[in-house]
C-alpha positions in Angstrom: 97.3 52.9 76.9 95.9 52.7 73.3 97.2 53.2 69.8 96.6 56.7 68.4 95.6 57.0 64.8 97.8 59.7 63.1 94.7 60.5 60.9 93.3 61.6 64.5 96.0 63.1 66.3 99.5 63.9 66.0 101.9 64.4 69.3 102.2 68.1 70.2 105.5 68.1 71.4 108.8 66.8 71.0 109.1 63.6 72.7 109.4 59.5 71.9 106.5 57.5 71.9 106.0 54.2 70.5 104.6 53.8 66.8 103.2 50.9 64.5 105.3 51.3 61.1 104.2 49.5 57.8 106.4 49.2 54.9 106.9 47.2 51.9 109.3 44.6 51.0 110.3 43.5 47.2 111.3 40.2 46.4 111.1 38.2 43.1 108.5 41.1 41.4 106.4 41.0 44.5 105.8 43.1 47.4 105.3 42.2 51.0 104.0 43.9 53.5 106.2 44.4 56.7 104.9 45.9 60.0 106.0 46.5 63.6 106.6 48.5 66.4 109.5 50.8 67.6 110.5 53.7 69.4 110.6 56.8 67.5 110.8 60.6 68.3 108.2 62.9 67.1 109.8 66.6 66.2 107.0 69.2 65.1 109.4 71.6 64.4 110.9 69.5 61.5 106.8 68.6 60.9 107.7 64.8 61.5 108.8 61.8 62.7 112.6 61.3 63.3 114.0 59.8 60.2 116.9 58.4 61.8 115.1 56.0 64.4 112.6 55.0 61.6 115.8 53.5 59.7 117.1 52.2 62.7 114.1 50.4 63.7 113.6 49.1 60.3 117.0 47.1 60.2 115.4 44.7 63.0 112.8 41.9 62.6 110.2 42.1 61.7 111.1 45.4 59.3 114.2 43.9 58.1 114.2 44.0 54.3 111.5 46.6 54.4 112.0 49.5 51.8 112.6 53.1 53.7 111.0 54.8 51.0 107.3 52.9 51.5 107.7 53.3 55.3 104.6 55.0 57.0 103.8 55.4 61.0 99.9 54.5 61.0 99.4 54.8 64.8 101.4 56.0 67.9 100.7 56.1 71.8 102.7 58.2 74.3 105.3 56.2 76.6 104.4 55.6 80.1 105.9 57.7 83.2 109.1 55.9 84.2 108.7 54.0 87.7 109.4 56.2 90.2 112.8 54.4 91.6 113.8 55.1 88.0 112.9 58.5 87.9 114.6 59.5 91.3 117.9 57.4 91.0 118.9 54.1 92.7 117.9 53.6 96.0 120.5 52.1 98.7 
């Protein structure tokens, strides 16, 4: 799977995606770039990414300390299908 730029294409249905988030951290009158990936839902009916998922992702490294107001998703990719065993339930 490859990363897809949000400039080129957006997901078309409500779905969880792997996303690349870039944000800034401000410290001692300087701005530091923070970036990392997370699982975030795309909500076309709300015209955007789930803000709650982004906030949760930013609490963890490497986005810890980043400013939510500067956060932007630059790339995304669909998640792969689950393993057949997981989709069918436990095997005995």
